[in-house]
Biopython code that builds the backbone (N, CA, C, O; Angstrom):
import numpy as np
from Bio.PDB.StructureBuilder import StructureBuilder

atoms = [
    (1, "MET", "N", (15.168, -46.183, -43.371)),
    (1, "MET", "CA", (16.443, -45.616, -43.756)),
    (1, "MET", "C", (17.257, -45.383, -42.484)),
    (1, "MET", "O", (16.800, -44.701, -41.566)),
    (2, "ASP", "N", (18.445, -45.942, -42.431)),
    (2, "ASP", "CA", (19.317, -45.810, -41.270)),
    (2, "ASP", "C", (20.255, -44.624, -41.497)),
    (2, "ASP", "O", (21.231, -44.726, -42.241)),
    (3, "LEU", "N", (19.948, -43.506, -40.850)),
    (3, "LEU", "CA", (20.745, -42.288, -41.030)),
    (3, "LEU", "C", (22.104, -42.378, -40.352)),
    (3, "LEU", "O", (23.041, -41.687, -40.753)),
    (4, "SER", "N", (22.220, -43.204, -39.351)),
    (4, "SER", "CA", (23.488, -43.292, -38.614)),
    (4, "SER", "C", (24.610, -43.870, -39.467)),
    (4, "SER", "O", (25.784, -43.671, -39.155)),
    (5, "SER", "N", (24.269, -44.582, -40.538)),
    (5, "SER", "CA", (25.310, -45.159, -41.396)),
    (5, "SER", "C", (25.794, -44.180, -42.467)),
    (5, "SER", "O", (26.788, -44.446, -43.144)),
    (6, "LEU", "N", (25.094, -43.044, -42.623)),
    (6, "LEU", "CA", (25.476, -42.066, -43.651)),
    (6, "LEU", "C", (26.566, -41.133, -43.139)),
    (6, "LEU", "O", (26.628, -40.809, -41.953)),
    (7, "SER", "N", (27.417, -40.713, -44.056)),
    (7, "SER", "CA", (28.454, -39.741, -43.700)),
    (7, "SER", "C", (27.836, -38.353, -43.621)),
    (7, "SER", "O", (26.700, -38.139, -44.044)),
    (8, "LEU", "N", (28.603, -37.410, -43.070)),
    (8, "LEU", "CA", (28.113, -36.041, -42.955)),
    (8, "LEU", "C", (27.818, -35.459, -44.331)),
    (8, "LEU", "O", (26.818, -34.763, -44.504)),
    (9, "THR", "N", (28.668, -35.732, -45.304)),
    (9, "THR", "CA", (28.461, -35.245, -46.670)),
    (9, "THR", "C", (27.174, -35.811, -47.252)),
    (9, "THR", "O", (26.395, -35.095, -47.880)),
    (10, "ASP", "N", (26.957, -37.120, -47.034)),
    (10, "ASP", "CA", (25.734, -37.741, -47.535)),
    (10, "ASP", "C", (24.497, -37.164, -46.861)),
    (10, "ASP", "O", (23.471, -36.957, -47.509)),
    (11, "LEU", "N", (24.593, -36.905, -45.555)),
    (11, "LEU", "CA", (23.466, -36.309, -44.834)),
    (11, "LEU", "C", (23.131, -34.927, -45.369)),
    (11, "LEU", "O", (21.958, -34.582, -45.517)),
    (12, "ARG", "N", (24.153, -34.137, -45.660)),
    (12, "ARG", "CA", (23.907, -32.786, -46.208)),
    (12, "ARG", "C", (23.267, -32.867, -47.590)),
    (12, "ARG", "O", (22.384, -32.070, -47.906)),
    (13, "LYS", "N", (23.698, -33.815, -48.416)),
    (13, "LYS", "CA", (23.095, -33.995, -49.737)),
    (13, "LYS", "C", (21.636, -34.397, -49.583)),
    (13, "LYS", "O", (20.765, -33.893, -50.292)),
    (14, "LEU", "N", (21.375, -35.313, -48.648)),
    (14, "LEU", "CA", (20.009, -35.745, -48.399)),
    (14, "LEU", "C", (19.151, -34.584, -47.910)),
    (14, "LEU", "O", (18.006, -34.431, -48.334)),
    (15, "GLN", "N", (19.708, -33.767, -47.017)),
    (15, "GLN", "CA", (18.988, -32.594, -46.508)),
    (15, "GLN", "C", (18.623, -31.664, -47.651)),
    (15, "GLN", "O", (17.500, -31.164, -47.711)),
    (16, "SER", "N", (19.556, -31.428, -48.553)),
    (16, "SER", "CA", (19.300, -30.545, -49.693)),
    (16, "SER", "C", (18.191, -31.110, -50.575)),
    (16, "SER", "O", (17.322, -30.372, -51.040)),
    (17, "ARG", "N", (18.225, -32.425, -50.802)),
    (17, "ARG", "CA", (17.193, -33.054, -51.630)),
    (17, "ARG", "C", (15.837, -32.976, -50.948)),
    (17, "ARG", "O", (14.825, -32.748, -51.611)),
    (18, "VAL", "N", (15.803, -33.163, -49.630)),
    (18, "VAL", "CA", (14.538, -33.093, -48.885)),
    (18, "VAL", "C", (13.970, -31.671, -48.943)),
    (18, "VAL", "O", (12.774, -31.494, -49.172)),
    (19, "GLU", "N", (14.810, -30.667, -48.741)),
    (19, "GLU", "CA", (14.345, -29.276, -48.800)),
    (19, "GLU", "C", (13.818, -28.932, -50.188)),
    (19, "GLU", "O", (12.806, -28.242, -50.308)),
    (20, "SER", "N", (14.485, -29.402, -51.233)),
    (20, "SER", "CA", (14.022, -29.153, -52.601)),
    (20, "SER", "C", (12.668, -29.815, -52.839)),
    (20, "SER", "O", (11.783, -29.223, -53.457)),
    (21, "GLU", "N", (12.512, -31.035, -52.349)),
    (21, "GLU", "CA", (11.246, -31.749, -52.531)),
    (21, "GLU", "C", (10.117, -31.061, -51.771)),
    (21, "GLU", "O", (8.991, -30.985, -52.263)),
    (22, "ILE", "N", (10.414, -30.562, -50.576)),
    (22, "ILE", "CA", (9.396, -29.833, -49.802)),
    (22, "ILE", "C", (8.955, -28.583, -50.551)),
    (22, "ILE", "O", (7.760, -28.303, -50.642)),
    (23, "ARG", "N", (9.912, -27.828, -51.088)),
    (23, "ARG", "CA", (9.562, -26.621, -51.862)),
    (23, "ARG", "C", (8.716, -26.982, -53.083)),
    (23, "ARG", "O", (7.730, -26.309, -53.384)),
    (24, "ARG", "N", (9.110, -28.051, -53.787)),
    (24, "ARG", "CA", (8.386, -28.462, -54.993)),
    (24, "ARG", "C", (6.954, -28.855, -54.642)),
    (24, "ARG", "O", (6.015, -28.439, -55.321)),
    (25, "ARG", "N", (6.780, -29.640, -53.606)),
    (25, "ARG", "CA", (5.438, -30.089, -53.219)),
    (25, "ARG", "C", (4.591, -28.926, -52.698)),
    (25, "ARG", "O", (3.386, -28.882, -52.946)),
    (26, "THR", "N", (5.199, -28.001, -51.989)),
    (26, "THR", "CA", (4.472, -26.826, -51.507)),
    (26, "THR", "C", (3.963, -26.007, -52.679)),
    (26, "THR", "O", (2.808, -25.581, -52.688)),
    (27, "ASP", "N", (4.826, -25.784, -53.673)),
    (27, "ASP", "CA", (4.423, -25.012, -54.856)),
    (27, "ASP", "C", (3.303, -25.713, -55.612)),
    (27, "ASP", "O", (2.341, -25.074, -56.038)),
    (28, "THR", "N", (3.426, -27.027, -55.778)),
    (28, "THR", "CA", (2.404, -27.794, -56.491)),
    (28, "THR", "C", (1.074, -27.730, -55.750)),
    (28, "THR", "O", (0.030, -27.509, -56.363)),
    (29, "THR", "N", (1.107, -27.921, -54.448)),
    (29, "THR", "CA", (-0.115, -27.868, -53.644)),
    (29, "THR", "C", (-0.750, -26.493, -53.727)),
    (29, "THR", "O", (-1.967, -26.376, -53.868)),
    (30, "ARG", "N", (0.072, -25.447, -53.639)),
    (30, "ARG", "CA", (-0.449, -24.080, -53.711)),
    (30, "ARG", "C", (-1.133, -23.838, -55.055)),
    (30, "ARG", "O", (-2.237, -23.295, -55.100)),
    (31, "ARG", "N", (-0.483, -24.240, -56.151)),
    (31, "ARG", "CA", (-1.077, -24.032, -57.481)),
    (31, "ARG", "C", (-2.393, -24.795, -57.619)),
    (31, "ARG", "O", (-3.362, -24.266, -58.163)),
    (32, "ASN", "N", (-2.431, -26.047, -57.123)),
    (32, "ASN", "CA", (-3.660, -26.842, -57.206)),
    (32, "ASN", "C", (-4.785, -26.214, -56.395)),
    (32, "ASN", "O", (-5.933, -26.188, -56.840)),
    (33, "LEU", "N", (-4.464, -25.712, -55.214)),
    (33, "LEU", "CA", (-5.488, -25.064, -54.388)),
    (33, "LEU", "C", (-6.026, -23.804, -55.054)),
    (33, "LEU", "O", (-7.231, -23.552, -55.018)),
    (34, "ILE", "N", (-5.157, -23.021, -55.652)),
    (34, "ILE", "CA", (-5.598, -21.789, -56.327)),
    (34, "ILE", "C", (-6.523, -22.143, -57.485)),
    (34, "ILE", "O", (-7.539, -21.480, -57.692)),
    (35, "LYS", "N", (-6.176, -23.189, -58.244)),
    (35, "LYS", "CA", (-7.030, -23.605, -59.356)),
    (35, "LYS", "C", (-8.399, -24.051, -58.849)),
    (35, "LYS", "O", (-9.422, -23.708, -59.441)),
    (36, "ARG", "N", (-8.421, -24.817, -57.753)),
    (36, "ARG", "CA", (-9.691, -25.280, -57.195)),
    (36, "ARG", "C", (-10.531, -24.108, -56.699)),
    (36, "ARG", "O", (-11.745, -24.083, -56.902)),
    (37, "MET", "N", (-9.891, -23.142, -56.053)),
    (37, "MET", "CA", (-10.638, -21.981, -55.541)),
    (37, "MET", "C", (-11.147, -21.121, -56.698)),
    (37, "MET", "O", (-12.251, -20.581, -56.627)),
    (38, "GLN", "N", (-10.349, -20.991, -57.765)),
    (38, "GLN", "CA", (-10.805, -20.230, -58.926)),
    (38, "GLN", "C", (-12.024, -20.895, -59.559)),
    (38, "GLN", "O", (-12.967, -20.218, -59.968)),
    (39, "LYS", "N", (-11.999, -22.234, -59.636)),
    (39, "LYS", "CA", (-13.136, -22.961, -60.210)),
    (39, "LYS", "C", (-14.373, -22.788, -59.339)),
    (39, "LYS", "O", (-15.470, -22.582, -59.856)),
    (40, "MET", "N", (-14.206, -22.871, -58.022)),
    (40, "MET", "CA", (-15.346, -22.700, -57.120)),
    (40, "MET", "C", (-15.932, -21.297, -57.252)),
    (40, "MET", "O", (-17.152, -21.135, -57.274)),
    (41, "ALA", "N", (-15.075, -20.286, -57.340)),
    (41, "ALA", "CA", (-15.553, -18.909, -57.491)),
    (41, "ALA", "C", (-16.257, -18.741, -58.828)),
    (41, "ALA", "O", (-17.298, -18.087, -58.903)),
    (42, "ALA", "N", (-15.690, -19.335, -59.905)),
    (42, "ALA", "CA", (-16.297, -19.222, -61.233)),
    (42, "ALA", "C", (-17.663, -19.900, -61.251)),
    (42, "ALA", "O", (-18.581, -19.409, -61.906)),
    (43, "ASP", "N", (-17.814, -21.019, -60.543)),
    (43, "ASP", "CA", (-19.107, -21.697, -60.476)),
    (43, "ASP", "C", (-20.176, -20.808, -59.847)),
    (43, "ASP", "O", (-21.365, -20.981, -60.115)),
    (44, "GLU", "N", (-19.761, -19.864, -59.016)),
    (44, "GLU", "CA", (-20.684, -18.927, -58.378)),
    (44, "GLU", "C", (-20.765, -17.596, -59.126)),
    (44, "GLU", "O", (-21.467, -16.683, -58.693)),
    (45, "GLY", "N", (-20.051, -17.485, -60.244)),
    (45, "GLY", "CA", (-20.106, -16.275, -61.051)),
    (45, "GLY", "C", (-19.174, -15.174, -60.566)),
    (45, "GLY", "O", (-19.381, -14.002, -60.879)),
    (46, "LEU", "N", (-18.166, -15.536, -59.818)),
    (46, "LEU", "CA", (-17.208, -14.567, -59.298)),
    (46, "LEU", "C", (-15.797, -14.958, -59.708)),
    (46, "LEU", "O", (-15.539, -16.075, -60.157)),
    (47, "SER", "N", (-14.902, -14.010, -59.540)),
    (47, "SER", "CA", (-13.485, -14.334, -59.730)),
    (47, "SER", "C", (-12.834, -14.439, -58.357)),
    (47, "SER", "O", (-13.373, -13.945, -57.367)),
    (48, "LEU", "N", (-11.693, -15.074, -58.304)),
    (48, "LEU", "CA", (-10.978, -15.198, -57.036)),
    (48, "LEU", "C", (-10.572, -13.822, -56.516)),
    (48, "LEU", "O", (-10.566, -13.595, -55.306)),
    (49, "ASP", "N", (-10.232, -12.907, -57.417)),
    (49, "ASP", "CA", (-9.887, -11.535, -57.003)),
    (49, "ASP", "C", (-11.072, -10.841, -56.342)),
    (49, "ASP", "O", (-10.902, -10.099, -55.375)),
    (50, "ASP", "N", (-12.289, -11.086, -56.872)),
    (50, "ASP", "CA", (-13.481, -10.499, -56.250)),
    (50, "ASP", "C", (-13.612, -10.958, -54.803)),
    (50, "ASP", "O", (-13.932, -10.162, -53.921)),
    (51, "LEU", "N", (-13.366, -12.237, -54.563)),
    (51, "LEU", "CA", (-13.478, -12.780, -53.216)),
    (51, "LEU", "C", (-12.401, -12.213, -52.297)),
    (51, "LEU", "O", (-12.685, -11.843, -51.157)),
    (52, "LEU", "N", (-11.186, -12.145, -52.783)),
    (52, "LEU", "CA", (-10.088, -11.666, -51.950)),
    (52, "LEU", "C", (-10.229, -10.186, -51.640)),
    (52, "LEU", "O", (-9.902, -9.754, -50.534)),
    (53, "ASP", "N", (-10.708, -9.404, -52.591)),
    (53, "ASP", "CA", (-10.902, -7.971, -52.347)),
    (53, "ASP", "C", (-11.999, -7.732, -51.316)),
    (53, "ASP", "O", (-11.881, -6.838, -50.478)),
    (54, "SER", "N", (-13.068, -8.530, -51.374)),
    (54, "SER", "CA", (-14.167, -8.323, -50.432)),
    (54, "SER", "C", (-13.842, -8.893, -49.059)),
    (54, "SER", "O", (-14.460, -8.498, -48.070)),
    (55, "ALA", "N", (-12.886, -9.814, -48.976)),
    (55, "ALA", "CA", (-12.521, -10.399, -47.680)),
    (55, "ALA", "C", (-11.680, -9.440, -46.849)),
    (55, "ALA", "O", (-11.686, -9.517, -45.621)),
    (56, "ALA", "N", (-10.957, -8.537, -47.508)),
    (56, "ALA", "CA", (-10.121, -7.574, -46.781)),
    (56, "ALA", "C", (-11.003, -6.468, -46.214)),
    (56, "ALA", "O", (-11.851, -5.930, -46.925)),
    (57, "PRO", "N", (-10.812, -6.120, -44.931)),
    (57, "PRO", "CA", (-11.621, -5.037, -44.358)),
    (57, "PRO", "C", (-11.241, -3.703, -44.989)),
    (57, "PRO", "O", (-10.097, -3.511, -45.403)),
    (58, "PRO", "N", (-12.194, -2.785, -45.063)),
    (58, "PRO", "CA", (-11.882, -1.472, -45.631)),
    (58, "PRO", "C", (-10.828, -0.760, -44.781)),
    (58, "PRO", "O", (-10.780, -0.960, -43.568)),
    (59, "PRO", "N", (-9.992, 0.062, -45.397)),
    (59, "PRO", "CA", (-8.901, 0.714, -44.671)),
    (59, "PRO", "C", (-9.359, 1.532, -43.472)),
    (59, "PRO", "O", (-8.664, 1.569, -42.457)),
    (60, "GLU", "N", (-10.518, 2.190, -43.565)),
    (60, "GLU", "CA", (-10.953, 3.022, -42.459)),
    (60, "GLU", "C", (-11.349, 2.199, -41.237)),
    (60, "GLU", "O", (-11.271, 2.708, -40.119)),
    (61, "SER", "N", (-11.770, 0.946, -41.407)),
    (61, "SER", "CA", (-12.153, 0.135, -40.251)),
    (61, "SER", "C", (-10.932, -0.306, -39.458)),
    (61, "SER", "O", (-11.045, -0.588, -38.265)),
    (62, "LYS", "N", (-9.777, -0.371, -40.091)),
    (62, "LYS", "CA", (-8.564, -0.722, -39.366)),
    (62, "LYS", "C", (-8.193, 0.357, -38.362)),
    (62, "LYS", "O", (-7.586, 0.061, -37.333)),
    (63, "GLN", "N", (-8.545, 1.593, -38.644)),
    (63, "GLN", "CA", (-8.186, 2.721, -37.809)),
    (63, "GLN", "C", (-9.302, 3.073, -36.822)),
    (63, "GLN", "O", (-9.229, 4.099, -36.145)),
    (64, "ALA", "N", (-10.339, 2.223, -36.737)),
    (64, "ALA", "CA", (-11.481, 2.539, -35.886)),
    (64, "ALA", "C", (-11.094, 2.622, -34.413)),
    (64, "ALA", "O", (-11.640, 3.441, -33.674)),
    (65, "THR", "N", (-10.166, 1.790, -33.987)),
    (65, "THR", "CA", (-9.728, 1.825, -32.599)),
    (65, "THR", "C", (-8.306, 2.376, -32.558)),
    (65, "THR", "O", (-7.352, 1.659, -32.860)),
    (66, "PRO", "N", (-8.165, 3.632, -32.188)),
    (66, "PRO", "CA", (-6.829, 4.237, -32.190)),
    (66, "PRO", "C", (-5.933, 3.573, -31.155)),
    (66, "PRO", "O", (-6.377, 3.222, -30.062)),
    (67, "LYS", "N", (-4.683, 3.411, -31.513)),
    (67, "LYS", "CA", (-3.714, 2.831, -30.596)),
    (67, "LYS", "C", (-3.188, 3.907, -29.672)),
    (67, "LYS", "O", (-3.082, 5.076, -30.042)),
    (68, "ARG", "N", (-2.863, 3.490, -28.469)),
    (68, "ARG", "CA", (-2.295, 4.413, -27.501)),
    (68, "ARG", "C", (-0.858, 4.710, -27.902)),
    (68, "ARG", "O", (-0.097, 3.801, -28.233)),
    (69, "ALA", "N", (-0.500, 5.953, -27.871)),
    (69, "ALA", "CA", (0.853, 6.345, -28.234)),
    (69, "ALA", "C", (1.832, 5.824, -27.188)),
    (69, "ALA", "O", (1.585, 5.962, -25.991)),
    (70, "PRO", "N", (2.949, 5.222, -27.626)),
    (70, "PRO", "CA", (3.916, 4.719, -26.654)),
    (70, "PRO", "C", (4.618, 5.855, -25.935)),
    (70, "PRO", "O", (4.810, 6.938, -26.489)),
    (71, "ARG", "N", (4.992, 5.596, -24.709)),
    (71, "ARG", "CA", (5.723, 6.614, -23.959)),
    (71, "ARG", "C", (7.097, 6.800, -24.574)),
    (71, "ARG", "O", (7.669, 5.863, -25.130)),
    (72, "ALA", "N", (7.619, 7.994, -24.474)),
    (72, "ALA", "CA", (8.927, 8.292, -25.070)),
    (72, "ALA", "C", (10.016, 7.418, -24.474)),
    (72, "ALA", "O", (10.887, 6.942, -25.202)),
    (73, "MET", "N", (9.986, 7.196, -23.168)),
    (73, "MET", "CA", (11.020, 6.389, -22.528)),
    (73, "MET", "C", (10.916, 4.936, -22.962)),
    (73, "MET", "O", (11.927, 4.297, -23.254)),
    (74, "ALA", "N", (9.679, 4.406, -23.006)),
    (74, "ALA", "CA", (9.504, 3.016, -23.398)),
    (74, "ALA", "C", (9.914, 2.825, -24.847)),
    (74, "ALA", "O", (10.448, 1.780, -25.218)),
    (75, "LYS", "N", (9.664, 3.829, -25.655)),
    (75, "LYS", "CA", (10.022, 3.756, -27.062)),
    (75, "LYS", "C", (11.530, 3.688, -27.229)),
    (75, "LYS", "O", (12.034, 3.004, -28.119)),
    (76, "ALA", "N", (12.235, 4.388, -26.385)),
    (76, "ALA", "CA", (13.688, 4.402, -26.465)),
    (76, "ALA", "C", (14.289, 3.185, -25.773)),
    (76, "ALA", "O", (15.501, 2.980, -25.832)),
    (77, "GLY", "N", (13.461, 2.375, -25.118)),
    (77, "GLY", "CA", (13.953, 1.186, -24.449)),
    (77, "GLY", "C", (14.564, 1.463, -23.087)),
    (77, "GLY", "O", (15.326, 0.645, -22.571)),
    (78, "LYS", "N", (14.243, 2.600, -22.503)),
    (78, "LYS", "CA", (14.807, 2.979, -21.208)),
    (78, "LYS", "C", (13.690, 3.087, -20.186)),
    (78, "LYS", "O", (12.554, 3.421, -20.521)),
    (79, "LYS", "N", (14.023, 2.806, -18.953)),
    (79, "LYS", "CA", (13.068, 2.999, -17.865)),
    (79, "LYS", "C", (13.269, 4.391, -17.289)),
    (79, "LYS", "O", (14.381, 4.918, -17.255)),
    (80, "ALA", "N", (12.183, 4.963, -16.843)),
    (80, "ALA", "CA", (12.277, 6.276, -16.205)),
    (80, "ALA", "C", (12.890, 6.102, -14.816)),
    (80, "ALA", "O", (12.611, 5.118, -14.131)),
    (81, "ALA", "N", (13.699, 7.029, -14.415)),
    (81, "ALA", "CA", (14.310, 6.983, -13.085)),
    (81, "ALA", "C", (13.218, 7.181, -12.041)),
    (81, "ALA", "O", (12.359, 8.048, -12.204)),
    (82, "PRO", "N", (13.240, 6.386, -10.968)),
    (82, "PRO", "CA", (12.197, 6.548, -9.952)),
    (82, "PRO", "C", (12.321, 7.895, -9.255)),
    (82, "PRO", "O", (13.421, 8.394, -9.021)),
    (83, "VAL", "N", (11.184, 8.464, -8.933)),
    (83, "VAL", "CA", (11.144, 9.741, -8.223)),
    (83, "VAL", "C", (11.195, 9.429, -6.731)),
    (83, "VAL", "O", (10.339, 8.714, -6.211)),
    (84, "ILE", "N", (12.180, 9.956, -6.061)),
    (84, "ILE", "CA", (12.349, 9.700, -4.628)),
    (84, "ILE", "C", (11.318, 10.510, -3.854)),
    (84, "ILE", "O", (11.241, 11.731, -3.993)),
    (85, "LYS", "N", (10.517, 9.811, -3.030)),
    (85, "LYS", "CA", (9.503, 10.471, -2.210)),
    (85, "LYS", "C", (9.903, 10.505, -0.738)),
    (85, "LYS", "O", (9.464, 11.377, 0.012)),
    (86, "TYR", "N", (10.747, 9.538, -0.325)),
    (86, "TYR", "CA", (11.163, 9.440, 1.069)),
    (86, "TYR", "C", (12.685, 9.292, 1.138)),
    (86, "TYR", "O", (13.274, 8.556, 0.346)),
    (87, "ARG", "N", (13.313, 9.982, 2.072)),
    (87, "ARG", "CA", (14.766, 9.912, 2.267)),
    (87, "ARG", "C", (15.074, 9.300, 3.619)),
    (87, "ARG", "O", (14.336, 9.487, 4.587)),
    (88, "HIS", "N", (16.176, 8.566, 3.670)),
    (88, "HIS", "CA", (16.669, 7.989, 4.920)),
    (88, "HIS", "C", (16.976, 9.142, 5.877)),
    (88, "HIS", "O", (17.530, 10.150, 5.439)),
    (89, "PRO", "N", (16.636, 9.033, 7.167)),
    (89, "PRO", "CA", (16.814, 10.159, 8.094)),
    (89, "PRO", "C", (18.275, 10.527, 8.347)),
    (89, "PRO", "O", (18.568, 11.676, 8.676)),
    (90, "GLU", "N", (19.202, 9.566, 8.199)),
    (90, "GLU", "CA", (20.610, 9.855, 8.484)),
    (90, "GLU", "C", (21.491, 9.792, 7.248)),
    (90, "GLU", "O", (22.515, 10.473, 7.189)),
    (91, "ASP", "N", (21.118, 8.989, 6.260)),
    (91, "ASP", "CA", (21.933, 8.810, 5.061)),
    (91, "ASP", "C", (21.131, 9.291, 3.856)),
    (91, "ASP", "O", (20.272, 8.567, 3.355)),
    (92, "ALA", "N", (21.403, 10.501, 3.391)),
    (92, "ALA", "CA", (20.629, 11.116, 2.307)),
    (92, "ALA", "C", (20.819, 10.408, 0.969)),
    (92, "ALA", "O", (20.066, 10.653, 0.027)),
    (93, "SER", "N", (21.824, 9.527, 0.879)),
    (93, "SER", "CA", (22.028, 8.812, -0.378)),
    (93, "SER", "C", (20.999, 7.693, -0.559)),
    (93, "SER", "O", (20.842, 7.164, -1.659)),
    (94, "LYS", "N", (20.298, 7.335, 0.523)),
    (94, "LYS", "CA", (19.274, 6.291, 0.445)),
    (94, "LYS", "C", (17.910, 6.940, 0.334)),
    (94, "LYS", "O", (17.560, 7.841, 1.096)),
    (95, "GLY", "N", (17.142, 6.450, -0.647)),
    (95, "GLY", "CA", (15.801, 6.972, -0.833)),
    (95, "GLY", "C", (14.860, 5.870, -1.254)),
    (95, "GLY", "O", (15.285, 4.767, -1.599)),
    (96, "TRP", "N", (13.583, 6.175, -1.225)),
    (96, "TRP", "CA", (12.553, 5.222, -1.632)),
    (96, "TRP", "C", (11.475, 5.978, -2.375)),
    (96, "TRP", "O", (11.074, 7.064, -1.957)),
    (97, "SER", "N", (11.000, 5.408, -3.483)),
    (97, "SER", "CA", (9.997, 6.069, -4.307)),
    (97, "SER", "C", (8.581, 5.892, -3.776)),
    (97, "SER", "O", (7.655, 6.548, -4.252)),
    (98, "GLY", "N", (8.404, 5.010, -2.795)),
    (98, "GLY", "CA", (7.064, 4.742, -2.296)),
    (98, "GLY", "C", (6.402, 3.609, -3.052)),
    (98, "GLY", "O", (5.263, 3.245, -2.760)),
    (99, "ARG", "N", (7.112, 3.046, -4.030)),
    (99, "ARG", "CA", (6.593, 1.931, -4.814)),
    (99, "ARG", "C", (7.425, 0.698, -4.520)),
    (99, "ARG", "O", (8.612, 0.801, -4.210)),
    (100, "GLY", "N", (6.808, -0.457, -4.618)),
    (100, "GLY", "CA", (7.527, -1.692, -4.376)),
    (100, "GLY", "C", (7.684, -1.961, -2.892)),
    (100, "GLY", "O", (7.028, -1.346, -2.051)),
    (101, "ARG", "N", (8.567, -2.893, -2.598)),
    (101, "ARG", "CA", (8.782, -3.284, -1.206)),
    (101, "ARG", "C", (9.398, -2.139, -0.411)),
    (101, "ARG", "O", (10.308, -1.454, -0.879)),
    (102, "LYS", "N", (8.893, -1.950, 0.777)),
    (102, "LYS", "CA", (9.375, -0.883, 1.651)),
    (102, "LYS", "C", (10.768, -1.266, 2.162)),
    (102, "LYS", "O", (10.951, -2.387, 2.638)),
    (103, "PRO", "N", (11.752, -0.367, 2.076)),
    (103, "PRO", "CA", (13.093, -0.690, 2.567)),
    (103, "PRO", "C", (13.102, -0.872, 4.086)),
    (103, "PRO", "O", (12.234, -0.360, 4.795)),
    (104, "GLN", "N", (14.101, -1.611, 4.565)),
    (104, "GLN", "CA", (14.185, -1.920, 5.990)),
    (104, "GLN", "C", (14.259, -0.665, 6.845)),
    (104, "GLN", "O", (13.637, -0.604, 7.906)),
    (105, "TRP", "N", (15.019, 0.345, 6.397)),
    (105, "TRP", "CA", (15.137, 1.567, 7.198)),
    (105, "TRP", "C", (13.788, 2.261, 7.366)),
    (105, "TRP", "O", (13.529, 2.878, 8.400)),
    (106, "ALA", "N", (12.918, 2.161, 6.341)),
    (106, "ALA", "CA", (11.590, 2.771, 6.435)),
    (106, "ALA", "C", (10.703, 1.953, 7.374)),
    (106, "ALA", "O", (9.910, 2.516, 8.129)),
    (107, "MET", "N", (10.837, 0.630, 7.327)),
    (107, "MET", "CA", (10.054, -0.212, 8.232)),
    (107, "MET", "C", (10.496, 0.005, 9.679)),
    (107, "MET", "O", (9.667, 0.028, 10.588)),
    (108, "ASP", "N", (11.808, 0.164, 9.889)),
    (108, "ASP", "CA", (12.322, 0.430, 11.244)),
    (108, "ASP", "C", (11.771, 1.761, 11.762)),
    (108, "ASP", "O", (11.390, 1.870, 12.928)),
    (109, "TRP", "N", (11.733, 2.755, 10.902)),
    (109, "TRP", "CA", (11.235, 4.084, 11.264)),
    (109, "TRP", "C", (9.789, 4.006, 11.743)),
    (109, "TRP", "O", (9.433, 4.568, 12.779)),
    (110, "VAL", "N", (8.961, 3.300, 10.971)),
    (110, "VAL", "CA", (7.549, 3.156, 11.302)),
    (110, "VAL", "C", (7.387, 2.313, 12.573)),
    (110, "VAL", "O", (6.498, 2.570, 13.384)),
    (111, "ALA", "N", (8.265, 1.290, 12.743)),
    (111, "ALA", "CA", (8.198, 0.438, 13.938)),
    (111, "ALA", "C", (8.489, 1.221, 15.213)),
    (111, "ALA", "O", (8.063, 0.825, 16.298)),
    (112, "GLN", "N", (9.210, 2.327, 15.086)),
    (112, "GLN", "CA", (9.503, 3.172, 16.239)),
    (112, "GLN", "C", (8.324, 4.077, 16.584)),
    (112, "GLN", "O", (8.398, 4.878, 17.515)),
    (113, "GLY", "N", (7.232, 3.943, 15.822)),
    (113, "GLY", "CA", (6.036, 4.727, 16.083)),
    (113, "GLY", "C", (6.052, 6.071, 15.383)),
    (113, "GLY", "O", (5.210, 6.922, 15.667)),
    (114, "LYS", "N", (6.986, 6.278, 14.480)),
    (114, "LYS", "CA", (7.080, 7.556, 13.759)),
    (114, "LYS", "C", (6.325, 7.453, 12.443)),
    (114, "LYS", "O", (6.107, 6.360, 11.921)),
    (115, "SER", "N", (5.938, 8.577, 11.925)),
    (115, "SER", "CA", (5.177, 8.638, 10.689)),
    (115, "SER", "C", (6.115, 8.657, 9.484)),
    (115, "SER", "O", (7.157, 9.312, 9.495)),
    (116, "LEU", "N", (5.723, 7.932, 8.462)),
    (116, "LEU", "CA", (6.498, 7.920, 7.224)),
    (116, "LEU", "C", (6.486, 9.302, 6.569)),
    (116, "LEU", "O", (7.383, 9.638, 5.796)),
    (117, "ASP", "N", (5.473, 10.090, 6.880)),
    (117, "ASP", "CA", (5.375, 11.447, 6.328)),
    (117, "ASP", "C", (6.536, 12.322, 6.779)),
    (117, "ASP", "O", (6.879, 13.284, 6.093)),
    (118, "GLU", "N", (7.149, 12.007, 7.921)),
    (118, "GLU", "CA", (8.289, 12.781, 8.403)),
    (118, "GLU", "C", (9.503, 12.621, 7.496)),
    (118, "GLU", "O", (10.392, 13.473, 7.494)),
    (119, "LEU", "N", (9.548, 11.520, 6.716)),
    (119, "LEU", "CA", (10.670, 11.267, 5.812)),
    (119, "LEU", "C", (10.409, 11.765, 4.399)),
    (119, "LEU", "O", (11.271, 11.655, 3.527)),
    (120, "ALA", "N", (9.222, 12.311, 4.175)),
    (120, "ALA", "CA", (8.846, 12.764, 2.828)),
    (120, "ALA", "C", (9.770, 13.873, 2.364)),
    (120, "ALA", "O", (10.178, 14.734, 3.143)),
    (121, "VAL", "N", (10.088, 13.836, 1.100)),
    (121, "VAL", "CA", (10.974, 14.830, 0.493)),
    (121, "VAL", "C", (10.177, 16.071, 0.143)),
    (121, "VAL", "O", (10.734, 17.036, -0.381)),
]
sb = StructureBuilder()
sb.init_structure("model")
sb.init_model(0)
sb.init_chain("A")
sb.init_seg("    ")
for serial, (resi, resn, name, xyz) in enumerate(atoms, 1):
    if name == "N":
        sb.init_residue(resn, " ", resi, " ")
    sb.init_atom(name, np.array(xyz, "f"), 0.0, 1.0, " ", f" {name:<3s}", serial, name[0])
structure = sb.get_structure()
């Protein structure tokens, strides 16, 4: 089938027919599978409902491993503001939390032979 020769209207009609056929075949396949599974269960003296009920885990086993409660900030979709542990010696507007890459001013301070503890807040 050469789709390039079809108009946009024809393509949309074809798409609709294809989607309808997919739904029809899915429903037919599902019904046939259910009938086959019911027959297999009946051959063993069970119903399909008996099998499905026993396949589901009991409600209490789902709760066996408690989930960790989410943090309030993460739940709200916000990050917590970093806590400043070190301040720039001359510019108090610059700070560093002690996490992540060390800022250049802190590296310069340490390179001068001074202790980072002197900048602690």
